C-alpha positions as CSV (number, residue, x, y, z in Angstrom):
1,M,-32.5,-4.5,1.7
2,T,-31.1,-3.7,5.1
3,A,-30.0,-0.1,5.6
4,L,-26.7,0.4,7.2
5,S,-25.8,3.4,9.3
6,N,-22.5,5.3,8.9
7,R,-21.4,3.9,12.2
8,A,-22.1,0.3,11.0
9,L,-20.1,1.0,7.9
10,N,-17.3,2.5,10.0
11,R,-17.0,-0.5,12.2
12,A,-17.1,-2.8,9.2
13,L,-14.3,-0.9,7.6
14,L,-12.2,-0.8,10.7
15,G,-12.7,-4.5,11.3
16,R,-11.5,-5.5,7.9
17,Q,-8.6,-3.1,8.0
18,F,-7.4,-4.5,11.4
19,L,-8.1,-1.2,13.0
20,L,-10.6,-2.4,15.6
21,A,-7.9,-4.6,17.1
22,R,-4.3,-5.3,16.2
23,T,-3.9,-8.7,14.6
24,D,-1.4,-11.5,15.0
25,H,-1.4,-12.2,11.3
26,T,2.0,-11.9,9.6
27,P,2.8,-8.7,7.6
28,L,2.5,-10.6,4.4
29,E,-0.9,-11.9,5.3
30,V,-2.0,-8.4,6.3
31,I,-0.7,-6.8,3.0
32,G,-2.6,-9.5,1.2
33,R,-5.8,-8.8,3.0
34,L,-5.5,-5.1,2.3
35,V,-4.6,-5.9,-1.3
36,A,-1.9,-3.2,-1.4
37,L,-0.5,-0.4,0.7
38,Q,-0.1,3.0,-0.8
39,A,3.6,3.8,-0.8
40,Q,4.6,7.0,-2.6
41,E,6.8,7.7,0.5
42,P,8.4,4.5,1.6
43,N,8.2,4.9,5.4
44,W,4.5,5.3,5.6
45,P,3.5,1.6,4.9
46,Y,5.7,0.7,7.9
47,V,3.6,3.0,10.1
48,G,0.4,1.5,8.6
49,L,1.5,-2.0,9.5
50,W,2.6,-0.9,13.0
51,S,-1.0,0.4,13.6
52,R,-2.5,-3.0,12.5
53,I,-0.1,-5.7,13.7
54,H,1.0,-6.7,17.3
55,G,4.7,-6.2,17.7
56,F,5.4,-5.2,14.1
57,T,9.1,-4.3,13.5
58,H,10.8,-2.5,10.6
59,S,12.8,-5.6,9.8
60,Q,9.7,-7.7,9.1
61,L,8.7,-5.6,6.0
62,T,12.3,-4.9,5.0
63,T,12.9,-8.7,4.8
64,L,9.8,-9.2,2.7
65,L,11.1,-6.7,0.2
66,Q,14.6,-8.1,0.1
67,D,13.3,-11.6,-0.3
68,R,11.1,-10.5,-3.2
69,K,7.9,-11.5,-1.5
70,V,6.6,-7.9,-1.5
71,V,7.3,-5.5,-4.3
72,R,6.9,-1.7,-4.9
73,S,5.5,-0.5,-8.2
74,G,2.8,1.5,-9.8
75,L,-0.6,-0.2,-9.2
76,L,-3.9,1.1,-8.0
77,R,-4.8,4.5,-9.4
78,S,-1.4,4.6,-11.1
79,T,0.2,5.4,-7.8
80,Q,3.1,3.6,-6.0
81,H,2.0,0.7,-3.8
82,L,3.5,-2.2,-2.0
83,A,1.8,-5.6,-2.8
84,A,2.6,-9.2,-2.3
85,A,4.6,-10.5,-5.2
86,D,2.0,-13.0,-6.3
87,D,-0.8,-10.4,-6.1
88,F,1.3,-8.0,-8.2
89,R,1.7,-10.6,-10.9
90,R,-2.1,-11.0,-11.1
91,L,-3.3,-7.5,-10.4
92,R,-1.0,-5.4,-12.5
93,P,-2.2,-6.8,-15.9
94,L,-5.8,-6.2,-14.9
95,L,-5.0,-2.6,-13.8
96,Q,-2.8,-1.9,-16.8
97,P,-5.5,0.1,-18.6
98,V,-5.5,2.6,-15.7
99,L,-1.7,3.1,-16.0
100,D,-2.0,3.3,-19.8
101,R,-4.6,6.1,-19.3
102,T,-2.2,8.0,-17.2
103,A,0.5,7.5,-19.8
104,R,-1.8,9.1,-22.4
105,S,-2.2,12.3,-20.3
106,A,-0.9,15.5,-21.8
107,Y,2.2,15.5,-19.6
108,F,3.5,12.3,-21.3
109,A,1.8,12.7,-24.6
110,R,3.5,16.0,-25.4
111,N,6.9,14.5,-24.9
112,S,6.3,11.3,-26.8
113,A,4.3,12.7,-29.7
114,G,5.2,11.0,-32.9
115,L,6.8,8.0,-31.2
116,D,5.3,4.5,-31.5
117,T,4.2,3.4,-28.0
118,A,5.1,-0.2,-28.5
119,S,8.6,0.7,-29.8
120,L,9.2,3.0,-26.9
121,V,8.4,0.3,-24.4
122,A,10.4,-2.2,-26.3
123,T,13.4,0.2,-26.3
124,G,13.0,0.8,-22.6
125,L,13.0,-2.9,-21.8
126,E,16.0,-3.5,-24.1
127,L,17.9,-0.8,-22.2
128,L,17.0,-2.3,-18.9
129,A,18.3,-5.7,-20.1
130,G,16.7,-7.4,-17.2
131,A,18.9,-5.6,-14.7
132,M,18.1,-3.3,-11.8
133,T,18.8,0.1,-13.3
134,P,18.6,3.6,-11.9
135,R,15.8,5.6,-13.3
136,K,18.3,8.4,-14.1
137,E,20.3,6.0,-16.2
138,L,17.3,4.7,-18.1
139,A,16.3,8.3,-18.7
140,R,19.8,9.2,-20.0
141,R,19.8,6.3,-22.4
142,L,16.3,7.0,-23.7
143,A,17.2,10.6,-24.3
144,E,20.2,9.4,-26.4
145,R,17.9,7.3,-28.5
146,H,15.3,10.1,-28.8
147,P,17.2,13.4,-29.1
148,G,15.2,16.5,-28.2
149,R,12.9,14.7,-25.8
150,D,12.9,14.7,-22.0
151,G,14.4,11.3,-21.0
152,R,12.9,11.5,-17.5
153,I,9.4,11.7,-18.9
154,L,10.1,8.9,-21.4
155,A,11.4,6.7,-18.6
156,G,8.2,7.5,-16.6
157,E,6.1,6.5,-19.5
158,V,7.9,3.2,-19.9
159,E,7.4,2.5,-16.2
160,L,3.7,3.1,-16.5
161,R,3.3,1.0,-19.7
162,A,5.5,-1.9,-18.6
163,P,5.4,-3.8,-15.3
164,L,8.6,-2.7,-13.6
165,V,9.3,-3.1,-9.9
166,H,11.6,-1.0,-7.7
167,S,14.7,-2.1,-5.9
168,P,14.2,-3.2,-2.3
169,A,16.2,-0.1,-1.1
170,T,13.7,2.1,-2.8
171,G,10.9,0.8,-0.6
172,T,12.6,0.1,2.7
173,W,12.6,2.2,5.9
174,G,14.9,5.2,5.8
175,S,14.7,9.0,5.3
176,W,11.3,10.6,5.2
177,G,9.8,11.8,1.9
178,T,10.2,10.4,-1.6
179,R,13.5,8.9,-2.6
180,S,15.6,10.6,-5.2
181,A,17.5,7.5,-6.2
182,V,15.1,4.9,-7.6
183,S,16.1,1.8,-9.5
184,V,13.7,-0.4,-11.6
185,T,13.7,-3.7,-13.4
186,P,11.2,-5.8,-15.3
187,A,8.8,-7.5,-12.9
188,E,9.0,-10.9,-14.6
189,T,12.8,-11.0,-14.3
190,W,12.7,-9.9,-10.7
191,L,10.0,-12.4,-9.7
192,G,11.1,-15.2,-11.9
193,R,7.6,-15.9,-13.1
194,P,5.3,-14.4,-15.8
195,M,2.4,-12.1,-15.2
196,A,-0.9,-13.9,-14.8
197,P,-3.9,-11.6,-14.9
198,V,-6.7,-12.1,-12.5
199,A,-10.4,-11.6,-13.4
200,A,-12.1,-8.3,-12.5
201,K,-14.6,-10.3,-10.4
202,D,-11.7,-11.6,-8.2
203,L,-10.5,-8.1,-7.7
204,I,-13.9,-6.9,-6.6
205,R,-14.1,-9.8,-4.1
206,R,-10.7,-8.8,-2.7
207,Y,-11.8,-5.2,-2.4
208,L,-15.0,-6.1,-0.5
209,A,-13.0,-8.3,1.9
210,A,-10.9,-5.3,2.8
211,F,-13.3,-2.3,2.3
212,G,-16.9,-3.6,2.2
213,P,-19.7,-3.1,2.2
214,A,-19.3,-0.6,-0.6
215,G,-20.8,0.5,-3.9
216,T,-19.6,0.1,-7.4
217,M,-18.4,3.7,-7.5
218,D,-16.3,2.9,-4.5
219,V,-14.6,0.0,-6.2
220,Q,-13.9,2.2,-9.2
221,A,-12.5,5.1,-7.1
222,W,-10.2,2.7,-5.2
223,S,-8.9,0.8,-8.3
224,G,-9.0,3.4,-11.0
225,L,-10.9,1.0,-13.2
226,T,-14.2,2.2,-14.9
227,R,-17.3,0.5,-16.2
228,L,-17.5,-2.1,-13.5
229,G,-21.3,-1.9,-13.2
230,E,-22.0,-4.7,-15.6
231,I,-19.5,-7.0,-13.9
232,V,-21.0,-6.3,-10.5
233,S,-24.4,-6.9,-11.9
234,D,-23.2,-10.4,-13.1
235,M,-22.1,-11.1,-9.6
236,R,-25.4,-10.1,-8.0
237,A,-26.5,-13.5,-7.0
238,E,-23.3,-14.2,-5.0
239,L,-23.3,-11.0,-3.1
240,R,-25.2,-9.6,-0.2
241,H,-27.0,-6.2,-0.7
242,Y,-27.5,-3.3,1.6
243,H,-28.4,0.4,1.4
244,D,-26.3,3.3,2.9
245,P,-27.9,6.1,4.8
246,D,-28.6,8.0,1.6
247,G,-30.3,5.0,-0.1
248,R,-27.4,4.0,-2.3
249,E,-27.0,0.3,-2.9
250,L,-24.0,-1.4,-1.3
251,I,-22.7,-4.8,-2.0
252,D,-20.7,-7.2,0.2
253,L,-19.4,-10.8,0.3
254,A,-22.2,-13.2,1.3
255,D,-20.1,-14.6,4.1
256,A,-18.7,-11.4,5.4
257,E,-19.6,-10.6,9.0
258,L,-20.5,-7.1,10.2
259,P,-19.3,-6.0,13.7
260,D,-21.8,-4.7,16.2
261,P,-22.0,-0.9,15.5
262,D,-21.5,-0.3,19.2
263,T,-18.1,-2.1,19.2
264,P,-15.5,0.2,20.8
265,A,-12.9,1.6,18.4
266,P,-9.5,2.3,19.9
267,V,-7.4,5.4,19.0
268,R,-5.2,4.8,16.0
269,L,-2.6,6.8,14.2
270,L,-2.7,6.3,10.5
271,P,0.1,7.1,8.0
272,A,-0.1,9.5,5.2
273,F,-2.0,8.1,2.2
274,D,-3.5,5.3,4.2
275,N,-6.0,3.4,2.0
276,A,-8.6,3.3,4.9
277,L,-9.2,6.9,4.0
278,L,-8.8,6.4,0.2
279,G,-10.7,3.2,-0.4
280,H,-14.1,4.8,-1.2
281,A,-15.6,7.4,-3.4
282,D,-17.9,8.3,-0.4
283,R,-15.5,8.6,2.6
284,T,-17.9,9.8,5.1
285,R,-17.9,6.5,6.9
286,I,-14.4,7.5,8.3
287,I,-13.9,11.2,7.7
288,S,-16.3,14.2,7.4
289,H,-16.4,16.4,4.4
290,E,-15.0,19.3,6.5
291,D,-12.0,17.2,7.8
292,R,-11.4,15.8,4.4
293,K,-10.4,19.3,3.2
294,R,-7.9,19.5,6.0
295,V,-6.4,16.1,5.4
296,M,-6.5,16.2,1.6
297,P,-5.8,19.9,0.7
298,G,-4.8,19.2,-2.9
299,Q,-1.6,18.6,-4.8
300,A,-1.9,14.9,-4.1
301,Q,-1.5,15.4,-0.4
302,V,-3.0,13.0,2.2
303,R,-1.8,13.9,5.6
304,P,-1.3,11.4,8.5
305,T,-4.3,11.3,10.7
306,F,-5.5,9.9,14.0
307,L,-8.8,8.2,14.6
308,V,-10.9,8.6,17.7
309,D,-14.0,6.4,18.0
310,G,-13.2,5.2,14.5
311,R,-13.2,8.6,12.8
312,V,-10.6,11.2,11.8
313,H,-10.4,13.7,14.6
314,G,-7.0,15.3,13.7
315,S,-3.7,14.9,12.0
316,W,-0.1,14.4,13.1
317,S,3.4,15.0,11.9
318,L,6.9,14.3,12.8
319,E,9.0,17.4,13.1
320,G,12.6,16.5,14.1
321,D,12.2,14.3,17.1
322,T,8.8,15.7,18.0
323,L,5.5,14.0,17.1
324,R,3.0,16.8,16.8
325,L,-0.8,16.2,17.2
326,T,-3.3,18.6,15.6
327,Q,-6.8,18.2,16.9
328,F,-9.6,19.3,14.6
329,R,-12.0,19.7,17.5
330,P,-11.8,19.3,21.3
331,L,-11.4,15.8,22.8
332,S,-12.7,14.4,26.0
333,A,-10.2,13.9,28.8
334,I,-10.4,10.1,28.3
335,D,-9.8,10.4,24.5
336,R,-7.0,12.8,24.9
337,V,-5.2,10.4,27.3
338,A,-5.7,7.5,24.9
339,L,-4.4,9.5,22.0
340,E,-1.3,10.6,23.9
341,Q,-0.6,7.0,25.0
342,E,-0.9,5.7,21.4
343,A,1.4,8.5,20.2
344,E,3.9,7.7,22.9
345,R,3.9,4.0,21.8
346,L,4.6,5.1,18.2
347,L,7.5,7.4,19.2
348,P,10.4,4.8,19.2
349,F,9.1,3.3,16.0
350,V,9.4,6.6,14.1
351,G,12.5,7.9,15.9
352,G,10.7,10.5,17.9
353,E,11.3,11.5,21.5
354,S,8.4,13.7,22.6
355,V,4.7,14.4,21.8
356,S,3.2,17.9,21.6
357,Y,0.1,19.6,20.2
358,S,-0.1,22.1,17.3
359,S,-2.7,24.6,16.3
360,P,-5.7,23.4,14.2
361,I,-5.3,23.3,10.4
362,A,-7.4,26.0,8.7
363,I,-9.7,24.9,6.0
364,R,-8.8,26.4,2.6
365,S,-11.8,28.1,1.0
366,S,-12.8,26.7,-2.3
């Protein structure tokens, strides 16, 4: 097997993520290639697409949400994602065991102890009645049906166990941070078609097209699914096989091309929660262990970052109308100019007016 360097893996990832060069593909095509965009906070997927697509505008994604071609819902790793509607119909049933596992966690289980799960879900769907309903209203009605229990947690469990999608307003560009007003409705009603589960092999192929070459543990970390080793083994004949710098086996699509490791990588600003940073168990192809502690300090935080020569070299934030860049280490004069130019280009998109630098983020001791 061919051994691939971290740089070769980095360039492969950037190429498949449209981060080596912006693309002229449509936003729907890019979302499909990436499988899904993490979207706990609705504005960030817009920034992710801006960094990948020539001339991307807010209205392009907003229109896809309003036209029901893209939906926001719980998906990979039980977290909120944007996905093409047809992909959601196929992927959500396959990933349902991951969301069910979350629904069995102590947070939900304590509140629903003694309730029949199927009955709870049926009640939730009955109360929704196929309409777009505020979460708060669903919670209130569930609490009326089940006195003494927290209706918000019951509503959250129903949303995990049944494929519900959010209203377009929940996922469109607006205020920064999570949205307090979220409305949900059954996916099949919203999409007008039944769910149609895809096979795990198809999901693995989709993953490799967006994140490969990668190992089985990487697929599992990205999807939340477990015990994929046997399935990958069954696919062995159709896949290409490599080793990473530590000797671990990697798999890839047989027809997938690898960029030259010396391909230049432009400066890119990535949004919070970008899957380019979250798509592998071993993330050293794009971020060092030291920098990972700065970017992912705990409490489900994944800060916005910027890439220099294809790797995380710092983070950024929007404070009022100022885009603040935080370097993790000194940059060359050429790289600093390129970073400032890319940040200046992003300013009008995010509503900023100026770029400045902040002090480095300290690493919290373990």
